[in-house]
MIROZA-928417 format. One record per residue (C-alpha): residue in one letter; x, y, z; residue number from 1. Coordinates in Angstrom, 3 decimals, always signed. Example, Ala and Ser with C-alpha at 12.3 -4.5 7.8 and 13.67 -1.06 7.14 Angstrom:
BEGIN
a_+12.300_-4.500_+7.800_1
s_+13.670_-1.060_+7.140_2
***
This chain:
BEGIN
e_-25.450_+29.460_+36.907_1
f_-23.457_+30.027_+33.765_2
c_-20.179_+28.688_+32.433_3
v_-17.496_+31.333_+32.200_4
n_-17.862_+33.268_+28.940_5
d_-20.284_+30.677_+27.585_6
p_-21.940_+32.317_+24.546_7
n_-24.520_+29.569_+24.307_8
a_-26.024_+29.920_+27.807_9
p_-29.545_+31.486_+27.986_10
n_-29.239_+35.272_+28.535_11
a_-25.569_+34.748_+29.175_12
g_-23.884_+37.906_+30.326_13
s_-26.955_+39.617_+31.760_14
v_-29.439_+39.598_+34.588_15
t_-32.938_+41.000_+34.215_16
q_-34.418_+43.663_+36.486_17
q_-37.922_+42.913_+37.734_18
g_-40.145_+45.621_+39.201_19
s_-37.327_+48.179_+39.271_20
q_-38.150_+51.555_+40.837_21
l_-37.633_+55.025_+39.481_22
g_-34.805_+56.875_+41.129_23
v_-33.023_+53.661_+42.062_24
s_-29.682_+52.635_+40.624_25
y_-28.943_+48.942_+40.296_26
q_-25.363_+47.782_+40.326_27
l_-23.629_+44.407_+40.109_28
y_-20.934_+43.760_+42.742_29
d_-18.509_+40.952_+43.345_30
d_-17.828_+39.378_+46.721_31
g_-15.285_+42.059_+47.478_32
a_-17.881_+44.816_+47.048_33
n_-16.259_+45.959_+43.827_34
p_-18.687_+47.276_+41.195_35
i_-18.882_+45.275_+37.989_36
g_-19.895_+47.051_+34.812_37
s_-22.133_+50.129_+34.666_38
p_-25.207_+50.777_+36.850_39
r_-28.733_+50.631_+35.466_40
n_-31.508_+52.993_+36.479_41
g_-34.903_+51.670_+37.467_42
t_-37.844_+52.241_+35.153_43
g_-40.783_+52.114_+37.560_44
l_-42.447_+49.611_+35.289_45
p_-44.054_+46.559_+36.875_46
g_-42.933_+43.048_+36.132_47
q_-39.952_+41.987_+34.087_48
e_-38.251_+44.548_+31.879_49
t_-37.405_+42.970_+28.582_50
l_-35.391_+45.751_+27.016_51
p_-31.693_+44.893_+26.908_52
a_-30.876_+48.502_+27.817_53
n_-32.360_+47.865_+31.260_54
w_-30.540_+44.656_+31.955_55
i_-27.562_+44.513_+34.254_56
q_-24.821_+43.171_+32.010_57
w_-21.294_+41.836_+32.444_58
t_-18.528_+40.342_+30.383_59
g_-15.383_+38.376_+31.104_60
l_-16.036_+37.520_+34.742_61
a_-13.896_+34.963_+36.481_62
a_-15.543_+32.058_+38.254_63
g_-17.290_+33.168_+41.457_64
t_-20.502_+34.525_+42.959_65
y_-21.841_+38.019_+42.314_66
a_-24.818_+40.059_+43.659_67
a_-26.984_+42.833_+42.262_68
q_-27.692_+45.661_+44.737_69
a_-29.975_+48.688_+44.646_70
t_-28.996_+52.162_+45.852_71
g_-30.775_+55.512_+45.885_72
s_-34.223_+56.733_+46.988_73
g_-37.439_+55.621_+45.411_74
p_-40.995_+56.952_+45.799_75
t_-41.194_+55.491_+49.318_76
a_-37.793_+56.952_+50.297_77
c_-36.844_+53.505_+51.479_78
v_-35.573_+50.908_+49.109_79
t_-34.764_+47.303_+49.778_80
l_-33.932_+44.633_+47.235_81
q_-36.020_+41.526_+47.606_82
d_-34.204_+38.284_+46.792_83
p_-30.889_+39.679_+45.491_84
a_-29.781_+38.144_+42.222_85
l_-26.962_+35.659_+42.747_86
i_-24.945_+35.011_+39.617_87
e_-22.506_+32.133_+39.755_88
e_-20.138_+31.660_+36.860_89
l_-18.861_+28.115_+36.859_90
p_-15.232_+27.412_+36.008_91
l_-14.319_+25.827_+32.709_92
p_-12.342_+22.594_+32.678_93
t_-8.596_+23.174_+32.892_94
i_-6.970_+21.503_+29.893_95
v_-3.366_+20.662_+29.115_96
a_-2.952_+19.476_+25.505_97
d_+0.486_+18.103_+24.623_98
d_+2.430_+19.079_+21.491_99
k_+3.689_+16.165_+19.392_100
e_+6.132_+15.357_+16.601_101
v_+5.703_+12.692_+13.950_102
c_+7.390_+11.608_+10.728_103
i_+5.655_+11.948_+7.362_104
e_+3.130_+9.107_+6.856_105
a_+3.496_+7.921_+10.462_106
c_+0.932_+8.177_+13.285_107
v_+1.230_+9.437_+16.863_108
d_-1.112_+9.162_+19.853_109
l_-2.487_+12.505_+21.054_110
t_-2.450_+13.075_+24.817_111
a_-4.128_+15.626_+27.063_112
t_-5.641_+16.051_+30.519_113
p_-8.256_+15.614_+31.772_114
s_-9.248_+12.410_+29.987_115
g_-12.557_+11.841_+28.285_116
g_-12.377_+14.656_+25.723_117
t_-12.396_+14.613_+21.939_118
w_-9.778_+15.636_+19.370_119
s_-10.417_+17.424_+16.098_120
g_-8.392_+18.892_+13.261_121
t_-6.522_+17.919_+10.117_122
g_-5.034_+14.426_+10.347_123
v_-7.049_+13.475_+13.448_124
t_-8.859_+10.163_+13.751_125
g_-10.106_+9.445_+17.253_126
s_-7.200_+10.213_+19.567_127
q_-4.510_+9.684_+16.939_128
f_-2.851_+12.016_+14.427_129
c_-1.718_+10.415_+11.180_130
a_+0.490_+12.375_+8.801_131
t_-0.899_+10.504_+5.801_132
g_-0.584_+12.620_+2.674_133
l_+0.514_+15.677_+4.673_134
p_+3.631_+17.704_+3.868_135
a_+6.125_+18.570_+6.584_136
g_+5.004_+21.470_+8.766_137
n_+2.991_+22.401_+11.848_138
y_-0.659_+21.370_+12.271_139
t_-3.053_+22.663_+14.923_140
v_-5.278_+20.093_+16.618_141
t_-7.927_+20.871_+19.234_142
y_-8.866_+18.989_+22.395_143
t_-12.366_+19.623_+23.759_144
v_-13.660_+18.565_+27.189_145
v_-17.132_+18.833_+28.760_146
d_-17.164_+18.820_+32.594_147
p_-19.500_+15.963_+33.619_148
v_-20.806_+17.923_+36.645_149
t_-21.156_+21.509_+35.450_150
q_-21.498_+20.640_+31.726_151
c_-19.136_+23.532_+31.005_152
q_-17.048_+23.045_+27.864_153
n_-13.515_+24.174_+27.146_154
s_-10.996_+23.609_+24.346_155
e_-7.245_+23.806_+24.052_156
d_-5.035_+23.713_+20.954_157
a_-1.893_+21.654_+20.515_158
t_+0.649_+21.630_+17.699_159
v_+1.690_+18.503_+15.829_160
t_+4.938_+18.976_+13.933_161
v_+5.240_+16.711_+10.895_162
n_+8.909_+16.096_+10.084_163
q_+10.668_+14.646_+7.109_164
c_+12.671_+12.113_+9.053_165
a_+14.650_+10.453_+6.270_166
a_+17.138_+11.869_+3.791_167
g_+17.408_+10.756_+0.202_168
i_+19.513_+7.647_-0.437_169
c_+20.892_+7.166_-3.915_170
t_+20.710_+3.849_-5.759_171
y_+20.435_+2.890_-9.405_172
t_+19.129_-0.191_-11.151_173
q_+21.184_-2.633_-13.170_174
g_+19.511_-1.149_-16.253_175
y_+21.143_+2.199_-15.481_176
y_+24.564_+0.643_-14.944_177
g_+24.185_-1.047_-18.334_178
n_+23.595_+2.294_-20.086_179
a_+26.798_+4.061_-21.108_180
n_+24.834_+7.256_-21.813_181
g_+23.094_+7.407_-18.435_182
t_+23.316_+10.403_-16.105_183
s_+22.877_+10.291_-12.356_184
c_+23.001_+12.068_-9.003_185
d_+25.131_+10.953_-6.075_186
g_+23.109_+12.932_-3.547_187
t_+25.277_+16.026_-3.990_188
n_+26.379_+16.242_-7.611_189
g_+24.073_+15.801_-10.558_190
g_+24.622_+14.916_-14.193_191
l_+27.213_+12.229_-13.488_192
s_+27.849_+9.798_-16.334_193
t_+27.505_+6.063_-15.782_194
d_+31.259_+5.626_-16.011_195
s_+31.844_+8.465_-13.509_196
l_+29.445_+6.970_-10.973_197
i_+30.986_+3.490_-11.307_198
n_+34.452_+5.040_-10.914_199
q_+33.276_+6.884_-7.787_200
s_+31.820_+3.711_-6.286_201
l_+34.875_+1.558_-7.042_202
t_+37.100_+4.230_-5.531_203
n_+35.063_+4.062_-2.317_204
w_+35.501_+0.288_-2.407_205
g_+39.258_+0.778_-2.402_206
g_+39.644_+0.208_-6.142_207
t_+38.147_-3.299_-6.373_208
l_+34.640_-4.697_-5.994_209
t_+34.539_-8.462_-5.410_210
v_+31.203_-10.241_-5.656_211
g_+30.718_-13.775_-4.350_212
g_+32.987_-15.387_-1.769_213
l_+34.011_-18.718_-0.310_214
d_+31.988_-21.866_-0.759_215
n_+31.483_-24.462_+1.991_216
n_+34.919_-25.908_+1.190_217
a_+36.570_-22.472_+1.529_218
v_+37.153_-22.354_-2.240_219
s_+36.832_-18.919_-3.818_220
r_+33.926_-18.302_-6.221_221
t_+33.970_-14.621_-7.191_222
v_+33.593_-12.033_-9.924_223
v_+36.072_-9.163_-9.598_224
i_+35.647_-5.608_-10.935_225
t_+38.738_-3.405_-10.814_226
n_+38.639_+0.343_-11.222_227
t_+40.088_+0.629_-14.708_228
p_+38.472_+2.150_-17.813_229
a_+38.484_-1.251_-19.508_230
a_+36.834_-3.042_-16.569_231
r_+34.219_-0.308_-16.223_232
a_+33.429_-0.597_-19.939_233
c_+33.111_-4.400_-19.629_234
l_+30.747_-3.976_-16.672_235
i_+28.515_-1.589_-18.610_236
s_+28.444_-4.020_-21.547_237
v_+27.324_-7.087_-19.529_238
l_+24.517_-5.305_-17.642_239
p_+21.595_-5.532_-17.238_240
g_+21.508_-9.230_-16.517_241
g_+18.704_-11.745_-16.763_242
g_+17.921_-15.405_-16.291_243
g_+17.214_-17.166_-13.018_244
s_+18.949_-16.812_-9.661_245
k_+21.891_-19.217_-9.639_246
q_+24.950_-19.955_-7.577_247
l_+28.382_-19.511_-9.159_248
t_+29.493_-22.887_-10.453_249
e_+33.173_-22.246_-11.077_250
n_+35.730_-22.382_-8.256_251
t_+37.531_-19.451_-9.800_252
n_+37.999_-15.699_-9.467_253
y_+36.770_-14.279_-12.764_254
g_+37.423_-10.730_-13.886_255
i_+34.395_-8.846_-15.235_256
c_+36.018_-8.838_-18.680_257
s_+36.702_-12.589_-18.690_258
l_+33.407_-14.146_-17.652_259
p_+32.998_-17.685_-19.051_260
a_+30.368_-18.451_-21.644_261
g_+28.240_-20.218_-19.034_262
y_+27.830_-16.920_-17.155_263
l_+26.562_-15.038_-20.225_264
k_+23.785_-15.084_-22.786_265
n_+23.931_-12.806_-25.811_266
g_+26.785_-10.976_-24.116_267
k_+24.808_-10.203_-20.938_268
i_+25.092_-11.788_-17.487_269
f_+22.706_-14.752_-17.390_270
n_+22.289_-14.914_-13.614_271
v_+20.017_-12.254_-12.198_272
l_+21.248_-12.777_-8.625_273
l_+24.801_-12.049_-9.831_274
s_+23.804_-8.923_-11.774_275
q_+21.605_-7.617_-8.954_276
t_+24.311_-8.221_-6.344_277
i_+26.911_-6.404_-8.490_278
t_+24.411_-3.529_-8.774_279
l_+23.856_-3.434_-5.012_280
g_+27.617_-3.401_-4.458_281
l_+27.978_-0.425_-6.780_282
n_+25.129_+1.363_-4.997_283
l_+26.743_+0.777_-1.606_284
g_+29.843_+2.662_-2.748_285
i_+28.147_+5.700_-4.330_286
n_+28.698_+8.130_-1.449_287
s_+31.315_+6.655_+0.859_288
a_+32.912_+3.467_+2.037_289
p_+30.082_+0.885_+2.234_290
a_+30.645_+0.239_+5.938_291
t_+29.729_+3.853_+6.760_292
s_+27.190_+4.626_+4.019_293
d_+23.568_+5.525_+4.754_294
l_+22.461_+2.773_+2.370_295
g_+24.657_+0.122_+3.980_296
n_+23.410_+0.955_+7.474_297
f_+19.738_+1.172_+6.484_298
q_+17.786_-1.056_+8.882_299
l_+15.681_-3.815_+7.334_300
q_+12.530_-5.509_+8.534_301
g_+9.872_-7.677_+6.997_302
g_+7.150_-5.641_+5.313_303
v_+6.480_-3.157_+2.544_304
m_+8.767_-0.188_+1.981_305
a_+7.494_+3.083_+0.532_306
s_+9.568_+5.879_-1.002_307
a_+8.849_+9.164_-2.761_308
e_+10.548_+11.145_-5.495_309
p_+12.484_+14.193_-4.272_310
i_+10.596_+17.398_-4.947_311
g_+13.734_+19.503_-5.404_312
g_+15.726_+17.264_-7.722_313
c_+19.268_+16.113_-7.090_314
g_+20.249_+16.313_-3.427_315
s_+16.781_+17.236_-2.167_316
n_+15.530_+15.672_+1.055_317
d_+11.960_+16.914_+0.559_318
p_+9.619_+14.233_-0.834_319
k_+6.782_+14.905_-3.207_320
v_+3.557_+14.738_-1.214_321
r_+1.198_+11.956_-2.198_322
v_-2.343_+13.212_-2.806_323
c_-5.363_+10.909_-2.949_324
n_-7.886_+12.459_-5.354_325
y_-11.481_+11.504_-4.623_326
d_-14.747_+12.121_-6.374_327
p_-16.600_+14.735_-4.263_328
i_-19.856_+12.916_-4.907_329
a_-20.828_+9.914_-2.773_330
p_-19.500_+7.256_-2.430_331
y_-16.383_+9.458_-2.764_332
a_-14.490_+6.932_-4.859_333
l_-10.760_+7.244_-5.508_334
l_-10.224_+8.857_-8.915_335
s_-6.451_+9.121_-9.093_336
v_-3.307_+9.449_-6.991_337
t_-0.830_+12.274_-7.482_338
n_+2.811_+11.510_-6.678_339
e_+2.086_+7.916_-5.733_340
y_+4.792_+6.254_-3.680_341
m_+6.963_+3.399_-4.900_342
y_+6.321_+0.208_-2.931_343
r_+8.668_-2.748_-2.578_344
t_+8.326_-5.829_-0.345_345
m_+11.084_-7.026_+1.957_346
s_+10.788_-10.700_+2.928_347
a_+10.870_-11.319_+6.663_348
a_+12.439_-14.724_+5.972_349
v_+15.319_-13.084_+4.105_350
v_+15.838_-10.531_+6.889_351
n_+15.895_-13.337_+9.464_352
a_+18.477_-15.201_+7.365_353
i_+20.943_-12.305_+7.628_354
s_+23.742_-13.092_+10.048_355
g_+24.504_-10.107_+12.249_356
p_+22.852_-6.663_+11.972_357
k_+19.716_-6.644_+9.819_358
t_+20.959_-3.967_+7.452_359
v_+21.523_-3.576_+3.718_360
n_+25.181_-4.410_+4.330_361
g_+23.958_-7.625_+5.959_362
l_+21.732_-8.367_+2.960_363
y_+24.680_-7.775_+0.617_364
a_+26.765_-10.249_+2.611_365
l_+23.937_-12.808_+2.426_366
a_+23.676_-12.375_-1.363_367
n_+27.429_-12.892_-1.779_368
a_+27.308_-15.993_+0.410_369
a_+24.404_-17.283_-1.673_370
l_+26.348_-16.791_-4.918_371
a_+29.303_-18.727_-3.503_372
n_+27.038_-21.432_-1.961_373
n_+28.682_-20.820_+1.372_374
d_+26.408_-23.226_+3.292_375
g_+26.664_-25.995_+0.670_376
v_+22.902_-26.247_+0.120_377
v_+21.965_-26.025_-3.548_378
d_+19.652_-23.115_-4.463_379
f_+19.346_-21.993_-0.830_380
e_+21.388_-19.981_+1.636_381
n_+20.691_-19.885_+5.373_382
g_+17.362_-21.548_+4.712_383
v_+15.953_-19.146_+2.109_384
a_+15.728_-19.584_-1.645_385
l_+18.077_-17.724_-3.972_386
s_+15.086_-16.194_-5.737_387
a_+13.876_-14.678_-2.449_388
i_+17.322_-13.195_-1.767_389
n_+17.412_-11.783_-5.293_390
s_+13.964_-10.194_-4.805_391
a_+15.178_-8.501_-1.614_392
v_+18.324_-7.181_-3.340_393
d_+16.238_-5.952_-6.284_394
a_+13.855_-4.204_-3.863_395
i_+16.726_-2.202_-2.327_396
n_+18.179_-1.307_-5.725_397
n_+14.785_+0.038_-6.778_398
i_+13.280_+1.620_-3.660_399
f_+15.938_+4.372_-3.541_400
d_+16.413_+4.593_-7.308_401
k_+17.459_+8.102_-8.416_402
c_+17.862_+9.271_-4.807_403
r_+14.297_+8.610_-3.717_404
i_+13.325_+9.375_-0.124_405
f_+12.225_+6.675_+2.269_406
i_+8.723_+7.312_+3.669_407
g_+8.162_+4.347_+5.941_408
w_+7.286_+0.698_+6.408_409
d_+3.826_-0.658_+5.618_410
v_+2.464_+2.733_+4.530_411
q_-1.136_+2.194_+3.529_412
p_-2.185_+3.017_-0.042_413
c_-5.001_+5.458_-0.683_414
p_-8.271_+3.784_+0.394_415
p_-10.752_+3.090_-2.419_416
n_-13.286_+5.446_-0.816_417
n_-12.636_+8.591_+1.174_418
p_-13.833_+7.836_+4.738_419
n_-14.061_+11.550_+5.594_420
p_-14.508_+13.549_+2.365_421
f_-14.575_+16.976_+3.995_422
a_-12.590_+16.536_+7.199_423
g_-12.080_+19.515_+9.456_424
p_-14.023_+22.744_+9.845_425
i_-15.312_+24.306_+6.642_426
t_-15.405_+28.083_+6.801_427
k_-16.614_+30.745_+4.420_428
k_-13.807_+33.003_+5.577_429
d_-11.146_+31.555_+3.323_430
d_-13.488_+29.535_+1.100_431
e_-10.760_+26.967_+0.592_432
k_-13.119_+24.016_+0.804_433
v_-16.415_+23.342_-0.801_434
e_-19.195_+23.847_+1.766_435
n_-20.843_+20.819_+3.338_436
s_-23.995_+21.669_+1.445_437
l_-22.157_+20.799_-1.781_438
i_-22.648_+17.170_-0.874_439
t_-26.268_+17.366_+0.240_440
r_-27.615_+19.772_-2.387_441
q_-25.970_+18.630_-5.584_442
h_-27.766_+16.680_-8.240_443
v_-25.689_+15.483_-11.163_444
i_-27.107_+14.011_-14.347_445
n_-24.834_+12.960_-17.210_446
g_-22.100_+15.296_-16.057_447
n_-24.377_+18.345_-15.940_448
a_-25.613_+19.865_-12.704_449
e_-28.849_+21.359_-11.497_450
n_-30.096_+22.192_-8.009_451
m_-32.871_+20.217_-6.340_452
n_-35.554_+22.769_-7.224_453
a_-34.387_+23.014_-10.834_454
d_-34.417_+26.843_-10.571_455
v_-30.954_+27.428_-11.977_456
k_-29.204_+25.109_-14.407_457
v_-25.603_+24.741_-15.553_458
t_-24.443_+22.801_-18.593_459
a_-20.754_+22.094_-19.154_460
y_-19.494_+20.652_-22.430_461
p_-17.582_+18.884_-23.717_462
n_-17.569_+16.700_-20.638_463
p_-15.280_+14.746_-20.420_464
y_-13.027_+17.634_-21.502_465
y_-9.441_+17.928_-22.682_466
s_-8.513_+21.599_-22.309_467
q_-11.533_+23.748_-23.188_468
v_-14.936_+23.896_-21.451_469
k_-18.049_+25.917_-22.257_470
f_-20.465_+26.659_-19.402_471
v_-24.060_+27.657_-20.150_472
i_-26.033_+29.066_-17.211_473
t_-29.788_+29.621_-17.292_474
s_-31.804_+31.150_-14.466_475
p_-35.497_+32.077_-14.104_476
v_-34.523_+34.841_-11.670_477
a_-32.093_+37.751_-11.892_478
g_-29.234_+38.255_-9.480_479
p_-25.482_+38.230_-8.923_480
a_-23.703_+34.989_-9.805_481
v_-20.275_+33.489_-9.104_482
l_-18.880_+30.414_-10.872_483
e_-15.887_+28.797_-9.171_484
l_-13.601_+25.857_-9.850_485
y_-12.368_+23.393_-7.207_486
n_-10.156_+20.340_-7.268_487
t_-11.461_+17.041_-5.946_488
m_-9.860_+17.690_-2.544_489
g_-12.149_+20.709_-2.097_490
t_-9.483_+23.392_-2.642_491
k_-10.621_+26.420_-4.636_492
l_-8.550_+26.873_-7.793_493
q_-10.086_+29.845_-9.572_494
t_-13.135_+32.092_-9.924_495
i_-14.264_+31.613_-13.524_496
y_-17.098_+34.150_-13.650_497
t_-18.488_+36.965_-11.542_498
g_-21.423_+38.926_-12.908_499
h_-25.175_+39.505_-13.050_500
l_-27.664_+36.994_-14.440_501
f_-30.811_+38.230_-16.149_502
a_-34.029_+36.277_-15.717_503
g_-34.714_+33.890_-18.579_504
k_-31.523_+34.819_-20.405_505
g_-28.631_+32.384_-20.709_506
q_-25.048_+33.236_-19.881_507
t_-22.216_+31.479_-21.738_508
i_-18.674_+31.295_-20.373_509
d_-15.801_+29.901_-22.437_510
y_-13.011_+28.654_-20.214_511
k_-9.595_+27.258_-21.058_512
v_-8.449_+25.046_-18.212_513
p_-4.829_+25.876_-17.248_514
d_-2.355_+23.053_-17.774_515
n_-1.710_+22.623_-14.034_516
f_-5.477_+22.331_-13.323_517
r_-6.231_+19.635_-15.904_518
a_-7.633_+16.813_-13.832_519
n_-11.059_+15.789_-12.577_520
l_-12.617_+18.972_-11.180_521
v_-15.718_+20.330_-9.441_522
y_-17.481_+23.527_-10.519_523
v_-19.710_+25.479_-8.134_524
l_-22.234_+28.125_-9.181_525
r_-23.723_+30.427_-6.535_526
v_-26.765_+32.479_-7.432_527
g_-28.348_+34.207_-4.431_528
d_-28.865_+31.568_-1.758_529
q_-28.684_+28.716_-4.252_530
m_-25.618_+26.613_-4.966_531
i_-25.302_+24.298_-7.963_532
t_-22.392_+21.922_-8.446_533
g_-21.159_+19.443_-10.985_534
r_-18.174_+17.390_-12.107_535
l_-15.715_+17.883_-14.943_536
i_-13.999_+14.683_-16.068_537
n_-10.594_+15.140_-17.688_538
v_-9.457_+13.169_-20.702_539
k_-5.818_+12.359_-20.019_540
***
């Protein structure tokens, strides 16, 4: 019995003739008496023929039972086949592996039938695919099942599509709004001046932005910003604000150009909740009326928000991919993070204190109520402290700063050690990853590398390096050599040297590391069947 097309079965794809007779042709037939493959002539040799040329062979049979028959006339003119060979090819498990879609940095459960199999591929952990650190695109994952009865194994591929699910949302900090020479993007147009962006926002607010509201006695406590050049200039001059988070103490509607001395310090707003709330109001009006803006309708929850810079600049919805750079030598410690996300915490207590939909518009309404002391409780609003409300407002102003792209809630940072340093199959075909033997055969001393048998040695200096590295290779044997450079993720960057080493004679290679490669690196020297590796540490 063999599994269909199983390359690992003993003598798979053949049956051996034993005691075949001269003048007799041996042929494999299926149950329908159809010949399979080519006939084999008998040899007249006793016992089991071991030459492959005398085997009856087949390829690509479907599951079923087959028989070998003999035809022709032998020395006795009468030929019978004792104990015909029965060849049963067992069916492979039938697998259905489901395609999936997932957002960047999110995880999705992989599903397939029958149950009990294993998943493998980029992004796979157990039966889950996590798009952590992966750019948008399609990823092939493989589901493998072993039949518990026949022990036949089969695999089926599925495609996981990683999508960028969120568009960029544009906000700016109060520091930007306090800079008359600032330039900005509104998600479509770039290079906008601070005054132009404020004008655009106030226009979307209907010409007036009013911060604050009614106190518990229905008395108005507000700061009003009208869309005039003078008011915009006053706003720029009083930002950014500082001081603690305080409620407005005057039962008055103040214009931004006529703030009382108690609201200011050194000409700047001395109430950070006021300055942050003004900033959030301006951000809500950047693109459209606040009630319909993407920022205003952004759903809030308690937890940590993560966002990424746009890779294409103003108006881009493609985030820069975060890359966790690990040392390729055990314990595979985290060396650095490329394109690290911005993280900001949103208080669950603040979200719960929002009346109505838990959105940024709801948070803005809560901040205005807090400034006006709408519930009459000093230093609190709806049960949460003013400082907590201010922190939530500040988090929103920052998390989308300069049109950053939202990645997700509670996205985990890069772990301190890589749990799977060379995940996925490593092939010599594309040579994109350092072979597994890099880990088991390397021996690094003081930044220089030598193999376990000390046959071939490589010295790299200076190490740590800034831009220039000199490699010195010595070998007691002659042979072809290749020196390659990899990043710490195992991706090949460049072949530095290809040539012939002479026994006992050193080879020196001067190498200027390209600007875009200058990071912690791994070099790999292959001489014959030996591989020698080492680290290059970059001086930032």
